[in-house]
N, C-alpha and C positions, 0 to 999 in steps of 0.2 A: 405529454403533449408535445406537439411540434415546437412550440415556443420554448418550453423548458429544455428540450433537446438542443435547440439553437443556442440558448444561454449557456448550457453545459459545454457545448462545443466551443463557444467563444472563450469560456474560462480555461478550458484545456489548452487552447492555442496561446492565449495570453500568458498563462502561468508556466506552461511546460513546452510550448512549441509543438504540441501534439494535436493532430487532427482527431475529430470524433471518429472517423473511420479507423484510424490506427488504434485508438482506445478500444473500439469494438473488436478489432483483431486480437489485441492483447487479452481482452476479456474472454473471447472465444478460445484462445490458446490455453488459458487457465481454467476453462470450463466454468467460468463464473465464480471461481473460488479464490480466496486469498492466497497469494503466492508464498506466504510464510506459514500460516497455520492450516491451510487447506479447507477451511470452513466456507461453505457456499454463501454467497452474497445474500441469499434469501433469508438467512438467519439474522441479518442485521437490518437496521432501519435505514441505513444510507448505502449509496453505491460504493464500490471499491474505489479507494483513493490511489492516485498516482504516487508511487514512492520514487524518490530521486535523491541523488547525492547533493547535498546543499553546497558543497565546495565546487564540484565539477559540473553540476547540472545533469549528469548522466541519469537517464531514466532506468529504473531497475525492474519494476513490476507493479502490479496492482495489489494493494493490501487493504485489509479490513480496518474498521474504526478502532480496533484494539491494537493490532500489530503496528500500524503506521505510526501512531504517536509513541508507542512503546519503544520502537527502534530509535525514534527521535530523542526520547528522554535519555537514552544511553549514548547519545551523540554519535551514532553510527560506529561505535567502538566495539570491535570484536573482543578486545581485552575486558572491557567493562561488562559485556554480556557474559563472557566466560566466568568472571568473578561472581556475577549474579547466579549463574548455574551452580557454581561451586558452593555458594551460600545455601541455595535451596537443597542441594544434595546432603549438606550437613544435617538437615532436619528431616530427611526422607526416612520413613519407617519401612 
């Protein structure tokens, strides 16, 4: 609805300095898919989330409800994610 779009746009601006139009542009550029796992938004219950660097505030892309917190849990650390990949590879058949 128009009211929920307005609320969503307000939250985008308040939390990320991002207009609703810019969010839609990012969404369209990603074809409605998570920028990390490439699964379409329609497979999830929620909209794609704005991913950003918590230190610099830099916006990176729109992620699904799995990838966004997953990256956060690894504290945006490439090294920690590589360690997790190495761990999983040890048990891959």
